[in-house]
MIMARDREN-111453 format. One line per field, with one value per residue: residue number from 0; x, y, z of N, C-alpha, C, CB in turn; residue in three letters. Coordinates in steps of 0.001 Angstrom, whole numbers, plus 500000, padded with zeros to 6 digits. Glycine has a CB too. Layout:
N
k	(NUM:...)
nxx	(X:...)
nyy	(Y:...)
nzz	(Z:...)
caxx	(X:...)
cayy	(Y:...)
cazz	(Z:...)
cxx	(X:...)
cyy	(Y:...)
czz	(Z:...)
cbxx	(X:...)
cbyy	(Y:...)
cbzz	(Z:...)
r	(Ala:...)
//
This chain:
292
k	(0:1:2:3:4:5:6:7:8:9:10:11:12:13:14:15:16:17:18:19:20:21:22:23:24:25:26:27:28:29:30:31:32:33:34:35:36:37:38:39:40:41:42:43:44:45:46:47:48:49:50:51:52:53:54:55:56:57:58:59:60:61:62:63:64:65:66:67:68:69:70:71:72:73:74:75:76:77:78:79:80:81:82:83:84:85:86:87:88:89:90:91:92:93:94:95:96:97:98:99:100:101:102:103:104:105:106:107:108:109:110:111:112:113:114:115:116:117:118:119:120:121:122:123:124:125:126:127:128:129:130:131:132:133:134:135:136:137:138:139:140:141:142:143:144:145:146:147:148:149:150:151:152:153:154:155:156:157:158:159:160:161:162:163:164:165:166:167:168:169:170:171:172:173:174:175:176:177:178:179:180:181:182:183:184:185:186:187:188:189:190:191:192:193:194:195:196:197:198:199:200:201:202:203:204:205:206:207:208:209:210:211:212:213:214:215:216:217:218:219:220:221:222:223:224:225:226:227:228:229:230:231:232:233:234:235:236:237:238:239:240:241:242:243:244:245:246:247:248:249:250:251:252:253:254:255:256:257:258:259:260:261:262:263:264:265:266:267:268:269:270:271:272:273:274:275:276:277:278:279:280:281:282:283:284:285:286:287:288:289:290:291)
nxx	(472259:473669:474937:475544:477786:479786:479370:479565:480945:481996:482321:481410:484167:486278:488407:487502:486685:488809:489985:491894:494313:493168:493547:495592:497316:497986:501176:501673:503170:503554:502307:499707:499884:498062:494923:495680:496074:496581:498400:500014:500954:502686:503805:505954:508275:511627:514835:518092:517480:517913:519019:519512:522097:523389:523815:522399:523803:524732:527154:529173:526946:525759:524147:525406:526138:527542:527334:525313:522668:522292:519675:517838:514577:511317:509383:507584:506124:504769:503034:502067:499858:499836:497390:495799:496111:498524:501975:504864:507290:506679:505475:507603:509337:507769:507675:510335:510554:508711:509948:512223:510994:510191:512531:514024:516823:518288:519670:520484:520004:518840:518430:517038:519420:521349:520539:521037:520215:516956:515543:516791:516153:513368:512913:514756:515402:512979:511079:508779:507014:505751:507350:509308:510971:512053:515511:516014:513845:513379:513368:514895:514800:516355:516045:516608:514361:513230:513496:513645:513965:515530:514479:513936:513249:512466:511871:510728:510225:508717:508180:506671:507226:504718:503520:502302:502497:504315:504823:506887:506984:509035:509227:511360:511988:514526:515469:512976:510886:508233:505491:503894:500774:500145:498076:497091:498430:497967:495183:494932:496214:495356:492756:491941:492635:493989:493237:495353:494125:492921:490372:488268:486006:483091:484085:486589:489796:491258:494009:494195:493062:494625:495708:493516:493146:495471:494998:492801:494001:495895:494338:492986:493385:491941:488713:486061:483634:484101:484813:484516:483814:484581:484026:485167:484490:485412:483767:482973:483475:480450:479089:477244:476677:475040:475578:478240:477922:476384:478119:480335:479146:478622:481244:482118:480470:481473:484119:483536:482329:484477:486351:484935:484837:487496:487787:487315:484784:483030:480438:479507:479372:479934:479241:480370:480689:481567:481726:483955:486517:488001:490843:494118:494111:493700:490821:489778:489348:489451:488705:489323:487665:488077:485751:485126)
nyy	(485114:486543:489238:489447:488253:489775:492391:492496:494158:496115:499448:502744:504307:507083:507281:506643:508917:510046:509767:507431:507324:505857:502324:502023:500607:499601:498605:495257:494497:496823:499260:501553:505143:506905:508280:509021:509536:507966:509562:509275:506553:503785:500907:498299:496607:497521:498767:499646:500811:503162:502911:504532:504463:506303:509853:512253:514202:517059:517218:518948:519387:516898:513996:512796:509996:508358:505671:503126:500956:499479:498332:495877:495003:494288:497053:498951:502022:504322:507182:508797:511323:512889:513074:514977:513281:511995:512729:513139:512575:511026:508868:507807:507071:505088:503300:502498:501058:499063:497734:496788:494999:493119:491928:493056:494234:497148:499284:501906:505128:508482:511967:515264:517678:515807:513998:515159:516851:517824:518354:516730:514140:514280:515135:513828:511177:509914:511158:512617:515337:516335:515714:517557:519751:521654:521156:520644:519259:516433:512830:509654:506161:503073:499653:496098:493582:490747:487229:484584:485470:488305:491493:494961:497840:501252:504354:507637:510599:513840:517284:519859:523327:524490:523236:520837:517291:514402:510937:508712:505500:502845:499739:497223:494422:492561:491148:490130:489566:489657:490422:488159:486940:485820:484505:482492:481876:484202:484086:481753:482423:485005:485179:486842:488641:491252:492075:492635:494579:496879:499320:500456:502679:500938:498473:495881:496939:496790:496243:494748:492300:490026:489572:488696:486116:484979:485130:483399:480978:480728:480402:478044:475777:476049:475717:476993:477429:478433:481016:484578:487494:490825:494219:497589:501096:504471:507404:509994:513551:515208:512868:509946:507533:505513:505645:504703:502092:501022:501281:499761:497248:496685:496461:494263:492270:492159:491314:488806:487554:487513:485934:483541:482888:482371:480036:479907:479668:481694:482104:484106:487594:490842:494300:496829:499512:502445:501313:500147:498096:499022:499762:500397:500218:500781:502698:502126:499262:495712:492644:489189:487114:484647:482969:480789)
nzz	(507053:505332:505463:508094:509367:508295:509112:511854:514491:512881:511670:510523:509317:510017:508382:505893:504661:503410:500199:498613:495912:492871:492495:494288:497173:500546:501943:502909:505176:506633:508844:508239:508260:510758:509915:507335:503724:500560:498177:495999:493898:492609:490799:489582:487357:487390:486330:487603:490152:492575:495823:498539:501035:502438:503117:500819:498352:496278:493844:491663:490068:490025:491469:494469:496273:498849:499621:498369:497129:493980:492303:490492:489766:491171:492150:494544:495030:497270:498435:501318:502408:505421:508048:510728:512888:513277:513272:511109:512368:514687:513407:511889:513937:515171:513021:512833:515232:514681:512531:513825:515573:513765:513203:511197:509284:509983:507798:507355:508793:508974:509822:509575:508504:508223:506328:503930:500912:500549:498177:496280:497114:496721:493999:492306:493217:494244:492703:493395:493872:496116:498261:498621:500761:503701:504485:507130:508106:507742:507569:507174:506548:505936:505244:505378:504857:506825:505885:503396:500787:499391:500311:500241:502143:502180:503875:503814:505424:505743:506628:504996:503984:504066:506155:505635:505824:504783:504024:502379:501076:499930:498489:497527:495538:494654:491509:490908:488349:487783:489716:491840:492933:496191:498174:499823:502253:503772:504033:505532:507889:508659:507848:505803:502776:500854:497560:494755:492857:490498:489657:486994:487046:487770:487206:486988:486074:482748:482945:485234:484757:484179:486679:488089:487056:488040:490792:491074:490366:492402:494705:494403:495899:498209:499792:498019:499162:501637:501372:500774:498849:499449:499057:499242:499172:499178:500526:498348:497687:498121:497769:498991:501643:500688:497954:497875:498742:496685:494464:495336:495551:492877:491985:493505:492431:489829:490192:491269:489038:487194:488582:488684:485974:485685:487022:489778:491914:493901:496024:497729:497637:498498:498700:500672:500732:502373:504833:506869:508420:511572:510960:509503:506810:503241:502268:499811:498346:497535:499031:499818:502009:504475:506105:507646)
caxx	(473687:474265:475888:475713:479159:480690:479139:479780:482109:482497:481642:481816:485447:486623:489411:486843:486472:489969:489973:493205:494346:492667:494507:496645:497125:499023:502087:501128:503944:503748:501080:499367:499796:496704:494248:496384:495562:497613:498280:500744:501190:503127:504550:506361:509653:512522:516273:518863:516780:518899:518559:520590:522509:524110:523184:522327:524363:524966:528547:529334:525617:525362:523833:526533:525771:528758:527014:523950:522423:521684:518893:516878:513526:509976:509370:506322:506284:503528:503201:500946:499735:499403:496334:496139:496179:499867:502970:505843:508340:506190:505259:508894:509832:507004:508073:511623:510273:508027:510964:513047:510195:510154:513917:514599:518169:518309:520908:520877:519009:519320:517384:517392:520444:522164:520071:521455:519358:515589:515125:517315:515291:512032:512829:515648:515336:511601:510282:507501:507211:505229:508358:510300:510761:513290:516480:515976:512582:513287:513863:514978:515149:516543:516107:516435:513325:513581:512938:514590:514188:515950:513532:514432:512230:512915:510807:511192:509191:509082:507181:506955:507122:503303:503125:501788:503482:504225:505712:507013:507503:509493:509540:512066:512261:515511:515396:511593:510482:506777:504934:502898:499856:500250:497090:496669:498983:497255:493852:495037:496697:494633:491369:491609:493737:493644:493580:496048:493246:492473:489080:487931:484586:482550:484601:488019:490488:491867:495348:494104:492401:495581:495852:492351:493445:496510:494344:492002:494912:496553:493401:492216:493553:491004:487303:485430:482460:484526:485336:483593:484401:484079:484599:484955:484673:485359:482811:483547:482823:479091:478485:476549:476986:474292:476319:479421:477481:475959:479293:481163:478458:478877:482623:482178:479829:482332:485217:482967:482148:485780:486938:484200:485311:488868:487766:487100:483399:482739:479023:479243:480041:479249:479794:480080:480879:482507:481695:485212:487056:488785:492262:494819:494192:493085:489359:489428:489999:488632:489319:488674:487576:487818:484889:484964)
cayy	(485183:487245:490275:489522:487920:490808:493669:492452:494895:497047:500738:503743:504853:508421:507150:506476:510227:510299:508869:507108:507313:504573:501265:501987:499675:499656:497473:494288:494418:498124:499915:502819:506275:507204:509399:509433:509076:507725:510572:508784:505109:503147:499664:497672:496132:498591:498554:500766:501440:503672:502696:505186:504038:507442:511135:512574:515522:517443:517554:519252:519267:515493:513398:512071:509166:507586:504242:502848:499735:499627:497107:495645:494116:494854:498148:499616:503350:504972:508396:509171:512637:512627:513891:515571:512284:511478:513523:512298:512143:509915:507706:507213:506395:503851:502395:501929:500049:497945:497003:496064:493876:492126:491470:493617:494767:498575:499526:503318:506084:509853:512947:516667:517933:514612:513263:515847:517846:517317:518432:515580:513002:514449:515312:512952:509773:509407:511858:512972:516748:516625:515408:518636:520599:522125:520101:520366:518609:515175:511610:508553:504847:502014:498372:494828:492846:489345:486258:483894:486292:489664:492581:496175:498860:502568:505274:509022:511467:515260:518342:520926:524682:524815:522409:519520:516249:513269:509792:507931:504147:502144:498329:496703:492988:492356:489959:489711:490113:489825:490190:487102:486962:484684:484847:481366:481990:485275:483603:480736:482999:486220:485039:487880:489073:492333:491715:493701:494808:498257:499413:501555:502802:499817:497221:495657:497559:495808:495889:493827:491049:488921:489324:487903:484716:484553:484954:482174:479834:480633:480026:476864:474723:476291:475494:478271:477582:479103:482327:485626:488709:492031:495389:498846:502300:505656:508462:511095:514832:515299:511546:509436:506161:504651:505618:503853:500696:500615:501114:498644:496003:496439:495983:492904:491380:491985:490442:487464:487027:487232:484786:482344:482573:481873:478731:479982:480078:482161:482458:485310:488807:491939:495642:497498:500948:503059:500592:499415:497783:500083:499503:501445:499868:501715:502612:501702:497967:494500:491584:487879:486754:483253:483184:479561)
cazz	(507334:504202:505825:509536:509753:507829:509752:513296:514973:511884:511775:509540:509766:509544:507321:504605:504059:502572:499049:498060:494452:492376:492248:495310:498286:501566:502034:503853:506412:507265:509277:507584:509189:511188:509277:506119:502438:499559:497123:494826:493956:491371:490976:488341:487278:486966:486463:488164:491270:493527:497189:499294:502368:502985:502794:499390:498114:494889:493579:490239:489454:489971:492766:495050:497423:499125:499677:497920:496384:492661:492266:489413:490248:491335:493123:494879:495621:497655:499222:502182:503030:506784:508615:512024:513963:513449:512558:510423:513285:515512:512552:511539:515136:515300:511949:513239:516256:514017:511775:514800:516072:512686:513022:509985:509421:509684:507063:507446:509259:509090:510025:509398:507477:508066:505147:502725:500264:500369:496783:495535:497462:496146:492547:491543:493635:494308:491676:494015:494215:497459:499276:498716:501930:504333:504805:508556:508486:506998:508205:506214:507092:504941:505955:504677:505562:507066:504951:502524:499603:499725:500068:500864:502395:502625:504259:503853:505959:505702:506794:504043:504507:504289:507301:505235:506095:503878:504195:501144:501272:498729:498700:496357:495538:493584:490670:490647:487055:487782:491036:491833:494062:497099:499186:500659:503595:504467:504381:506574:509142:509016:507357:504825:501925:499937:496188:494020:491715:490295:488997:486106:487364:488528:486673:487117:484945:481830:483402:486368:484378:484327:488107:488492:486734:488975:492095:491008:490360:493703:495768:494027:496903:499299:499481:497715:500027:502863:501013:500342:498282:500105:498394:499944:498369:500035:500217:497580:497990:497607:497693:500180:501995:499771:496685:498007:498832:495341:493606:495795:495213:491452:491868:494049:491462:488668:490627:491394:487687:486587:489271:488253:484626:485811:487669:491224:492126:495254:495970:498517:497164:499182:498648:501943:500620:503320:506106:506856:509742:512209:510793:508762:505402:502311:502184:498452:498167:497478:499803:499975:503433:504857:507268:508443)
cxx	(474389:475326:476228:477145:480143:480594:479415:481055:482663:481686:482127:483055:485666:487630:488775:486611:487611:490011:491394:493145:493905:493789:495594:496303:498265:499961:501613:501845:503916:502406:500914:499368:498338:496141:494879:495620:496730:497402:499064:501040:501654:503824:504877:507805:510522:513965:516904:518070:517830:518318:519639:520821:523416:523363:523297:522772:524448:526422:528712:528049:525180:525043:525031:526034:526940:528494:525558:523891:521830:520998:518028:515841:512194:509994:507948:506668:504916:503811:501926:501002:499135:498281:496747:496357:497587:500844:504073:506921:507892:505951:506580:509527:509108:507374:509411:511419:509589:509023:511873:512307:510094:511517:514479:515983:518151:519666:521408:519698:519646:518129:517945:518450:521400:521739:520517:520390:517985:515165:515628:516523:513968:512044:513667:515502:513916:510704:508860:507631:506724:506274:509406:509965:512084:514214:516450:514745:512373:513891:513856:515418:515302:516739:516012:515456:513734:512933:514008:514939:514520:514859:514012:513301:512911:511693:511399:510033:509646:507881:507571:506820:505690:502679:502486:502894:503218:505195:505698:507647:507911:509868:510144:512341:513219:515262:513999:511126:508984:506259:503839:502069:500008:499340:496713:497156:498279:495865:493904:495445:495866:493161:490968:492849:493212:494111:494269:495326:492847:491168:489040:486423:484134:483141:486107:488717:491091:493236:495325:493477:493341:495781:494698:492601:494501:495924:493556:492890:495554:495621:492639:492346:492589:489578:486628:484162:482797:484931:484225:484401:483758:484797:484210:485224:484508:484273:483525:482855:481459:478384:477835:477006:476278:474998:477500:479037:477069:477163:480135:480487:478667:480297:482760:481590:480741:483534:484731:482817:483481:486454:486248:484660:486724:488941:487591:485706:483176:481318:478697:480053:479268:479992:479387:480369:481943:482441:482923:485667:487883:490265:492865:494904:493454:491564:488865:490103:488957:489403:488606:488799:487355:487048:484559:486033)
cyy	(486073:488268:490277:489274:488996:492073:493672:493198:495909:498342:501646:504452:506238:508361:507051:507798:510546:509279:508658:507162:505934:503583:501147:500988:499851:498464:496550:494360:495693:498755:501263:503955:506608:508415:509872:509021:508909:508705:510204:507301:504630:501844:499084:497217:497246:498149:499805:501540:501868:503608:503253:504577:505095:508717:511426:514013:515800:517872:517735:518965:517817:515002:512586:511334:508231:506082:504042:501470:500111:498308:497073:494664:494825:495906:498677:500943:503880:506117:508678:510657:512417:513576:514418:514561:511746:512340:512611:511785:510957:508672:507022:506520:505067:502832:501733:500816:498828:497093:496203:494855:492761:491478:491897:494172:496244:498915:500962:504131:507463:510755:514342:516815:516761:513761:513921:516801:517250:517314:517277:514321:513093:514367:514333:511481:509224:510005:512113:514400:517094:516427:516510:519538:521046:520957:519727:519619:517317:514038:510511:507284:503883:500702:497216:493997:491388:488430:485658:484709:487718:490664:493797:497198:500162:503418:506666:509891:512912:516133:519486:522296:525101:523974:521083:518479:515027:512176:509003:506580:503554:500713:497770:495216:492699:491070:489472:490369:490379:489508:489146:487167:485681:484944:483730:481530:483077:484830:482587:481332:484192:486202:486148:488190:490168:491956:492888:494028:496280:498251:500603:501733:501639:498472:497117:496196:496488:495346:494846:492483:489855:488568:488472:486428:484149:484272:483643:480944:479629:480064:478728:475724:474877:475994:476831:478484:478303:480552:483295:486799:489906:493232:496655:500013:503517:506620:509581:512401:514930:513967:511133:508012:505192:504530:504657:502383:500178:500369:499918:497308:495653:495918:494545:491899:491120:491108:489000:486806:486636:486042:483486:481914:481996:480568:478741:480539:480409:482702:483750:486488:490007:493254:496401:498988:501466:502426:499696:499098:498952:499740:500594:501141:500886:501569:502230:500363:496862:493409:490263:487514:485265:483291:481912:478556)
czz	(506342:504621:507305:509951:509341:508679:511243:513646:514003:511958:510667:510038:509198:508414:505949:503911:503101:501447:498549:496543:493972:492114:493285:496401:499272:501427:503147:505195:507231:507617:508577:508614:509512:510437:507983:504869:501470:498407:495872:495008:492587:491721:489611:488427:486706:487111:487070:489211:492296:494938:498123:500680:503000:502589:501304:499183:496614:494747:492073:489467:489251:491371:493237:496298:497686:499155:499275:497273:495035:492321:491013:489912:490337:492428:493292:495543:496022:498601:499993:502495:504401:507188:509986:513137:514212:512655:512029:511365:514138:514664:512214:512740:515340:514245:512278:514262:515643:513237:512703:515354:515042:512453:511677:510296:509008:509067:507209:507950:509277:509372:509811:508289:507297:506883:503845:502224:499956:498899:495936:495843:496703:494620:491736:491910:493592:493226:492164:494547:495618:498551:499419:499899:502511:504672:506285:509027:507718:507814:507144:506934:505924:505683:504976:505490:505766:506040:504068:501284:500019:499351:500867:500979:502780:502944:504398:504314:505986:506042:505876:504710:504780:505409:506917:505386:505218:504321:502896:501470:499929:499117:497426:496553:494377:492816:490364:489363:486989:489164:490956:493096:494871:498298:500127:502093:504400:504887:505512:507916:509607:508597:506385:504003:501004:498536:495486:492712:491676:489506:488048:486224:488222:488118:486900:485869:484042:482294:484517:486006:484537:485793:488624:488216:487681:490357:492111:491065:491729:494764:495486:495038:498071:498849:499221:498532:501332:502626:500622:499806:498974:499505:499148:499001:499269:499586:499477:497954:497332:497502:498996:500460:501059:498421:496760:498073:497452:494435:494032:495519:493745:491241:492377:493065:490263:489014:490720:490021:487057:487251:488855:486859:484651:486587:489175:491486:493594:495255:496716:497974:497697:498992:499891:501903:501557:504701:506161:508261:510279:512147:509924:507277:504542:502323:500794:498195:497995:498209:499549:501440:503567:506173:508042:508047)
cbxx	(474304:473184:475351:474808:479569:480400:477750:479848:483171:482428:481882:480680:486598:487171:490282:485534:486355:491270:489077:493678:495773:491865:495122:496857:497050:498400:503546:501226:505355:504550:501079:497979:500502:496670:494191:497788:494506:497579:498750:502064:499904:504070:503747:506172:509757:512270:516921:519300:515717:519319:518274:520281:523230:525593:523824:520885:525750:523996:529516:530496:525603:526470:522557:527719:524432:529364:527278:523463:521482:522753:518022:517578:513895:508944:510323:505419:506987:502569:503569:500957:498859:500579:495032:495065:495264:499949:503564:506484:508761:504895:504534:509841:509658:505531:508163:512541:509394:506920:511798:513463:508797:509670:513996:513683:519190:518040:520705:521366:518464:520073:516773:517913:521237:522110:518554:521799:520017:514607:515592:518793:515032:511444:513241:517074:515897:511007:510247:507110:506500:504028:509041:510351:509945:512969:517886:516075:511400:513999:512986:515959:514064:517761:514986:517806:512005:513165:511869:514025:512952:517269:512056:515616:511246:513806:510119:511730:508795:509635:507079:506013:507749:502516:502176:501256:503459:504519:505279:507863:506449:510711:508275:513390:510928:516915:516136:510645:510883:506094:504395:503559:498399:501732:495886:497188:500474:497158:493179:496035:498136:495311:490401:491069:494336:494279:492317:497507:491987:493557:487962:488389:483747:481061:484278:488332:491587:491986:496073:493309:491897:496929:495924:491081:493924:497607:493405:491157:495994:497058:492416:492652:494979:491116:486592:485110:481858:485676:486331:482664:484196:484288:484132:485857:483666:486707:482138:483423:483699:479105:479516:475004:476598:472871:476812:480219:476303:475044:480144:481462:476959:478657:483572:481433:478497:482799:485786:481603:481439:486685:486844:482670:485274:489738:488997:488191:482424:483768:478199:479577:480132:479103:479333:480880:479594:482233:480373:486283:487915:488341:492505:496208:493625:493630:488743:489860:490918:488303:489301:489323:486437:489165:483618:483543)
cbyy	(483800:487935:491612:488535:486598:491133:494089:490995:493951:496425:501389:504755:503934:509264:505933:505758:511318:510255:509429:505717:507667:504779:501465:503380:498201:499691:497946:492879:494073:499055:500099:502721:507511:507453:510523:508836:510069:506242:511913:509588:504343:504083:498646:498626:494839:499870:498216:501713:500464:505130:501162:506657:502673:507471:512275:512358:515643:518588:516449:518442:519985:514626:512505:513047:508361:508025:503663:503934:498772:500017:496984:495111:493548:493749:499288:498721:504327:503974:509593:508348:513621:512754:513090:516510:511137:509998:514620:513066:513300:510313:508118:508283:507293:504142:503150:503024:500646:498467:497970:496994:494350:492774:489952:494718:493949:499432:499207:503859:505698:510303:512813:517265:519177:513792:513152:514853:518369:518157:519715:515358:512955:515782:516691:513376:509621:509699:511040:511958:517621:515747:514102:519462:519867:522929:520546:521624:519548:515293:511207:508895:504337:502316:498274:494074:492925:488925:486900:482555:486271:490017:492169:496755:498407:503257:504825:509490:511020:515637:518821:520827:525645:524612:523172:519548:515856:513704:508896:508697:503246:502885:497523:497480:492146:492338:488876:490080:489164:488919:491491:485731:487134:484452:485327:480048:482279:486514:482990:479671:483418:487402:485032:489168:487876:493681:491288:493290:493895:499094:499522:501279:502874:499776:497103:494147:498523:496398:497128:494465:491129:489283:490648:488379:484590:485619:486155:482151:480025:482000:481140:476386:474719:477740:474736:478356:476216:478352:482197:486080:488775:491968:495471:498936:502345:506363:508999:510830:515998:515943:510530:509485:505882:505192:507027:504240:500561:501684:502380:498779:496114:497729:496907:492827:491978:493347:490909:487522:488056:488459:484971:482608:483823:482912:478033:480865:478975:483254:481335:485069:488842:491631:496382:496865:501657:504542:499755:500202:496505:500294:498106:501635:498471:501495:503931:502772:497655:494078:491926:486767:487530:482415:483828:478947)
cbzz	(507319:503414:505435:510217:509142:506380:509515:513799:515321:510459:513158:509267:509365:510685:507567:504779:505144:503401:497919:498536:493913:491108:490943:495921:497785:502971:502287:503282:506097:506346:510801:506882:508597:512698:510211:506089:501867:499054:497636:494608:494403:490554:491830:487169:486407:487777:485084:487050:491911:493168:497474:499444:502304:502477:503608:498833:498764:494443:494127:489646:488124:489332:492683:495401:497170:500450:501101:496929:497166:491568:493524:488122:491597:491665:492682:495820:494632:498299:498324:503487:502167:507750:508716:512433:513643:513008:513479:509288:514183:516240:511268:510993:516375:515223:510610:513821:517371:513073:510932:515947:516458:511397:513152:509395:508559:510973:505600:506069:510667:507801:511426:510730:507832:509317:505169:501652:498970:501184:496190:495861:498993:496580:492200:491750:495036:495674:490367:495171:493211:497747:498943:497400:502988:505604:504417:509294:508244:505630:509461:505061:508112:503997:507000:504481:504797:508474:504098:502109:498678:499007:500472:500059:503509:501547:505582:502454:507349:504316:508293:502829:503552:503000:508163:503766:507586:502427:505411:500078:501968:498066:499114:496115:495412:494160:491305:491838:485940:486713:491639:491695:493582:497554:498534:500079:503524:503579:503164:506162:508986:508396:508533:505524:501105:500391:495408:493729:491788:489557:490028:484607:486086:488371:485181:487323:485442:480438:483878:487472:482931:483687:488878:487754:485276:489073:492406:489733:489298:494138:495983:492665:497418:499799:500630:496234:500336:503488:499877:501510:496723:501659:496923:501193:497181:500044:501505:496061:497537:496279:497300:499991:503441:499573:496321:499248:499831:494722:493625:497288:495522:490629:492644:495391:490990:488138:491994:492106:486809:486678:490792:488257:483747:486485:487355:491912:491667:495728:496534:500008:495593:500674:497384:503051:500883:503435:506267:506127:509683:513676:510175:509320:505169:500896:502587:497379:499365:495986:501290:499039:504138:504994:506830:508249)
r	(Met:Lys:Leu:Arg:Trp:Val:Leu:Val:Gly:Trp:Ala:Leu:Ser:Ala:Ala:Ala:Ile:Ala:Ala:Asp:Val:Pro:Gly:Ser:Ala:Asp:Leu:Val:Glu:Ile:Glu:Arg:Pro:Leu:Gly:Ser:Glu:Ile:Val:Arg:Tyr:Ser:Glu:Gly:Val:Arg:Ser:Ala:Ile:Arg:Phe:Pro:Leu:Gln:Arg:Val:Glu:Arg:Val:Asn:Asn:Arg:Ile:Glu:Ile:Asp:Glu:Glu:Leu:Asn:Ile:Glu:Gly:His:Val:Ile:Asp:Leu:Thr:Tyr:Gln:Leu:Gly:Pro:Arg:Glu:Asp:Tyr:Glu:Ser:Tyr:Met:Gln:Gly:Leu:Thr:Glu:Gln:Leu:Gln:Ala:Leu:Asp:Ala:Asp:Ile:Leu:Phe:Gln:Cys:Glu:Ser:Arg:Gly:Cys:Gly:Ile:Ser:Gly:Leu:Trp:Ala:Asn:Ser:Leu:Phe:Lys:Val:Arg:Glu:Leu:Tyr:Gly:Pro:Asn:Gly:Ser:Gln:Ile:Tyr:Ile:Ala:Ala:Lys:Leu:Pro:Gly:Asp:Asp:Ala:Arg:Tyr:Leu:Ser:Ala:Tyr:Gly:Ile:Glu:Arg:Gly:Asn:Arg:Arg:Gln:Tyr:Val:His:Leu:Arg:Leu:Val:Glu:Pro:Gly:Val:Glu:Glu:Arg:Arg:Phe:Gln:Gly:Val:Gln:Ser:Leu:Leu:Thr:Glu:Asn:Arg:Val:Val:Leu:Pro:Val:Ala:Phe:Ala:Gly:Asp:Arg:Val:Ser:Pro:Glu:Ser:Arg:Ala:Val:Ile:Arg:Glu:Ile:Ala:Asn:Asp:Leu:Lys:Ser:Leu:Ser:Asp:Asn:Asp:Leu:Ala:Ile:Val:Thr:Phe:Thr:Ala:Val:Thr:Pro:Gly:Gly:Ser:Leu:Ala:Asp:Thr:Ile:Ser:Gln:Ser:Gln:Ala:Arg:Ala:Asp:His:Val:Gln:Thr:Leu:Leu:Arg:Glu:Ala:Gly:Leu:Ser:Ile:Ser:Glu:Ala:His:Gly:Leu:Gly:Ala:Leu:Ile:Pro:Ala:Asp:Arg:Arg:Ser:Pro:Glu:Arg:Val:Glu:Ile:Ile:Lys:Tyr:Arg)
//
């Protein structure tokens, strides 16, 4: 039974060819653009987060936004470079429909020159140079997500002059001083949860060691006999599928060891390399699966 339950229905995905930046992860609520890769990722607690609700202009050499939120809290920023399977306009339209289906409150939308100056979005607000492009080729969405706790999502899509397309997502949780892992609900409803863990080579990075302890504490209410660790690693240029399986197994073993030391003993730990489910999640990740 070692790998049979994991491999059923799973195949080598073309998405695995694209290597996301280390330590990055998709947002749980938002679908990943088809055939994309994460080229920039950051998260942490910040103050004075500017969340525009109007077009962005320059007045007297200063950014001018008629309406915006100034938020302090936890923020996740990630930038996708889109592949040939989906363009930024269709993705942003689909994202709008997805947010409406979630009963999110759309606070502001703009497109083309109605969004203002692209360079200000790219260089001053998001500080992502890849987002700089023609003012006529941009779309922005700002929304408040449903739920008891206030959370705000913005999405900015653009096609640059060189025809490369990017989408930048920003998730802001006001007043959150430290992001806490909450995986029980995902395991009970979806039978899987992606761990917010980064790696340094084959081992969990020093920055993620505290997260491991948090994960173990959060999942202690579940039976560890029903859980398994599964790790995925994308194929690198010049690499092979065998290489990815070997590296991902080493990562799975290290996560298993750290969780055991933190009080959560999971006997099943598998590295599947670039063999990933046919979904839009990152090809570089570690998950815990509830398989019964």
